[in-house]
N, C-alpha and C positions, 0 to 999 in steps of 0.2 A: 598355810597360804601358798608355800612353794609347791605342795602336792597338787593344789588346784591349778596353779600355773602350768605344771607339767601335764596335767590332764588336758587343759586347754590347748597346749602346744601339740600334743600327740593327736588330738582330734582334728585340729586344723591342718596339720601336715598330712594325716591320713586322707582326709577329705580332698585336699588339694592334689595329692598324687593320683588318686583314682579319677578325679575330675579331668586332669591333664591327659590321662590315658584315654578317657572317653572322648574328649574333644579331638584328640589326635586321630582316633579311629574314625570319627564322623567326618573330619576334614579330609582325610585321605581317601576313604572308601564311599561315603554316603552322599556325596555331592556330584556323583558321576552321571546320574540319569538326567542329563540336560541336553538341549538341542546342540548338535554339532554339525560340522560341514559333512556333506554327503557326496560320494562319487555319483555322477550321473551315468547311467548305463546307456550306451549308444545302441546296443543290441542285447536283448535278454537271451540267455541260453535255454535250450530245451530242459524241462524239469520233470522229475518223477516225484509224485506224492505218495508216501507209503503210510498205510493205515493197518495196524494190527487189531483184529477183532475177535472176540469170543462172546457169543450170545448177544449180539448187538444188532439184531434185525431191524428193530424199530429206529435206532439211532442212525443206522446206515441209510435208511430211506430218506432221512433228512440231510445227512452229511454229503452223500455223493452228488445230488443235484447242486448243492452249494459249492462244491469243489469244481464241478463242470462249469458253473456260472461265473467262475473267477475271470476277471478281465485281464488276461495275460497274453502279451503280444509275442508268443513263441509257442512251439508245440509243448503239450503237457500230457503226461501219462499218470493215471491213478492206479496204484497197486494196493489191493486189499488182500491181506493174509488172514484167511479163516482158520483160527487156531483151535480146532476141535470143538466147534460150536455144536450144541445139542438142541438149539431152538430153530427158528425158521431162517437163520442166516444164510445157509446154502441156497435155499429157494429164492430168498430176497436178492442175493447177488446174481443169481441166474437171470432174474427179471431185469435187474439194473444193467447187466451186460448187454442185453438185447437193445436197450434204450440208449446206452452211452458207449460208443465204440472206443473211447479213450480209457475205459475201465478194463483192467486186467486183474484176475483173481487167481489165487492159488490156495491150497488147503493143506494143513498139517493134520493128519488123522489122529484120532485118539489112540493112545498106546498106554495101557494100564501098567506096563512094565517099565515105562520110561517117563518120569515126571520132569517137566521143564518149565522154565520161566519165560518171560516175554522176549528175552534175548534171542532165543531160537527163532521166534516169529519175525523179529526184526531182521535177523540175518537172512532168512528166506526172502523177505521183502526187498532187502537191498540187492541181493543177487538177481532178483527179477526186475530190478529197475533198469530201464532202457537208457537213462541219461546219467551223466556224470554228477550233476547237482541234484540232491534229494532233499525234500522237505517232509518232515514227519508231523503227524497230528494223531489224535485219538478219535475213536468212533463216536464218543459222546461229546465231541467238540463241534462248534460251528464258527467259521471265520467271522470276525467282527465286521468285515466289509468285503466288498467284491474286489478290492485292491490288495487284500492280504498277501496273496502270493507274490505280486509285483514288489511290494514293500520288503518282503523277506529276501527275494532273489537279487534285488538291486544292490544289496550289500556286497555281492560278488563282483561288482564293477571295480572294486579295489582288488587288484590282482593278488594281493597278499592274503586275502581272506579265503579260508576253507571251512569255516565253522561260524554259524550265525545262531545266537541265542535270543529267542523271542520271549514274549510275555504271554502267559495263559491265564486270563482272569476268570473269576467265577461269577455266575449270574447272581443278580441281586434278588433276594427274597426277604420277607419279614422274619424277624427273630434274632435273638442274640447270637446263636451259633453261626448263622449266615454272616452276620457282621464281623464276628471274630475270624472266620475262615477267610473272608475277603481281605481283612486288614493284614492278617498274617501272610497271605499270598503276596500282597502288595509289598509289605516290609521285606520279605525274603527276596523278592525280585530286585528291590533297590540294593540289597546287600550283595547278592551274587553277581549282579551286573556290575556293581561298583568294584568288587574284588577282581572281576574279570578284566576290567579296564586298567586298574591300578597295579595289580599284582599278578594273578594267574587265574584263568577260568577253572572253576571247580564244580559247577552245577549247571544243569539245564533241565527244562521240563519237556517231556516227550509230547506234550500237547502242542508245542510250538518250537520246533528245533529243526535246524538244517545243517547238513555237511556234505562234503563231496564223497563220492565212492572211493576215490584214491585215498582220502584220509582214513576211511573205514578199513580199506585193505591193508593199510600200514599199521593198524591197531592190533593189539594182542588181547585186549581186555575181554572182548566178547567170548573168545575161545577159552580163556582161562577162568571165567567167572560164570559159566552157564548154570552152576548150581546155586548161585546167590539169588535170593528171593526177589530183590528189587535193586534199583540203582543202575539199570542199564544205561540211562542217560548220564548220570553223574560220573560213573566210572570211565565212560568214554571221553567225556569232556575233560576230566582230570588228566587222563593219559595224553590225549592228542591236542587239547586246547593250549594255546600260547597267547600271550598278549598281542603278538603281531598277526597271528592268523585268525583271530576271533573278532567278530563284530557283534554288538548288541543292538537290538531293535525293540522299541518300546512304545512308539506312537500308536494311537488307537486303531488306525487302519491296518496295522501289522499284527494285531492281537487275535487270539482265539477266545471263545467263551465256552465254559463248561458248567455243568450242573454240579453243585457241591454236595457233600454228604448232608443228610437230613437229621442225624442223631449224633449225640456226643460220643457214643460208643463206636459208631462207624468212623467218626473223625479220628479218635484216638487210635483205633486199629490201623487206619490208613497211615497216620503219622508215624506210628511205631515201625511199620514196614519200611517207610521211606528213610528212617533214621538208621537202618541196618548198615548202610554203606558209609556213614559218617566216619567210622574208624579207619576206612580205607582211603580217606582224603590225603593229599600230600601233607607232609609234616608242617610246612610253612603255613598252609591254609588252616590246618587244625589249630596251630598256635594262635593265629589271628582270631579265629572264631571263638576259641575258648577264652582268650584274653578279653574279648568284648564282653562275654557273659560274666566272667570272673570280676572284671572291674565294675560292671553294671551292678552286680550283687553287692559289692563292697561300697559302691557309691551310696546305695540306699541304706546299707547298714550304718555307715559313718554318718549319713545325713540324719537318720532317725535318732541315733545316739546323740549327735550334736544338738539336735533340736530339743531333746529332753534335757540335756545338760545346760543348755542356754537358759532355761527357766528354773532349773533346780539349783544352779550355783549361786545366783544368776551370772551370766557372762555375755556382755555385749559383743566381745570379740568372736565368740562362737556363733552368736545369733547372726551377726553380719556375714560371717563366713558361709553359713548355711544359705542365707538369702542369695548371696552372690553366686555360690556354686550352683544352686538349683536354677537360678535365672540364666546363667551362662549355658548350662547344659540344655535346658529346654528351649531356649531361643535358637540354639544350634540345631537341635532335633527338629523343631517345627519349621525352621527355614529349609533344611535339607529335604524333609518329607513334603513340604509344601511345593517346592520346585518340582520334585519327582511326581507328585500327584497331579500337578497341572500338566506336565508333559505326557503322563500316562493316561490322562482322562479319568482319573480316579478321584472324583470330587469328594471332598470332605473326609477322605480316609485319614489324612494327616491330623485331623482334629482328635483322633483317638489315641494319639501317641502317649499321653500321660498314663491312662489306665492300662493300656496294653504293654507299657514298659515293665509292668509288674506281672501281668497275667500270662504273657507269652512264655517267659522262662518256666513258669509253673506248669503250664500245659505241656511244654517240651519235656520237662522232667517226668511228668506222668506218662507220656508216650514212650519215653526211653525205658522206664521201669516196666511198662506193659510189654514192650518188645523183649525184654530180658526174661520175664516170667512166663510168657506165652510161647508155646511151641506151635509153629505153623508149617503147613505143607509148602513145598516149593512150587507154588503156582502163582501166576501174576494176576489172576482175576478170579 
């Protein structure tokens, strides 16, 4: 009988400890995507929009007019860096330059002796930027509204801000893969924005990111990590982002929309490339992220073991502990993600929290293993 009591005690204590860790994580980091007071800009600064493109002729024909059409009450410059395109991108840009005087283009020629990632193209684009404040997006993106640029740059009305982390959502299409990609993108944004506000910025997406030229000039990451395949945004945000100098922006009008991958293999390959920079995150950020995944795994492990034991022993103590633990955790999760989904205009995304709580770590593990086993050239596209 004593052995059964010991088992009950061990299971209840184990489940309680990991539950408290999970609740603490969600309380500190995952309730941060909520409406907050905003500085009102009396006068918007001139802005440079930098786009790096490789073989993006068709997408640029859609993006450039959308950028020109932005309702922005200050001068703006559009810089497109053609990074060794072999399609009709050069001709397309030449035609667009004739039509839009605010468009400036530059080219990085193909050099078979020198392989480089996106960081070189970004550096060239930043150097060509006319204005201090720079907004970055990708050629395959479209602003969600004609007020996208204003919503991003308004954050600089707070004189402390030099870095703005935005949200790049994915277009909605039928299918399980699309649903998974959109949910994971939403969940990741809630996490990295929450950690940025509560602890330290560690991640941003190049689809929707902004920082000052001064901040870039003070950074060393681009110069020291030219050979790293991916992570140009994350590494810069990790080095230069601070709680005080960073703003997050997540409202629908401030978002960009991109087309997601269409096959599971393409998604896993993309994810494995993105995960290559995770080991370079600051120690405190790695500790927080690993702790969340570690305690999430053991929450499910203890929960399943406790549920089985509750009927095998049987034990009402364990059964009530399981019910209370799962209720507490998922009420917290659904509340946090419900608030975030409402503010980010991601309707119904929060409803997927329960199945995705198990699926996302499995997919991340698969992508991580794929990245280790697969050798890739140092090219960003």
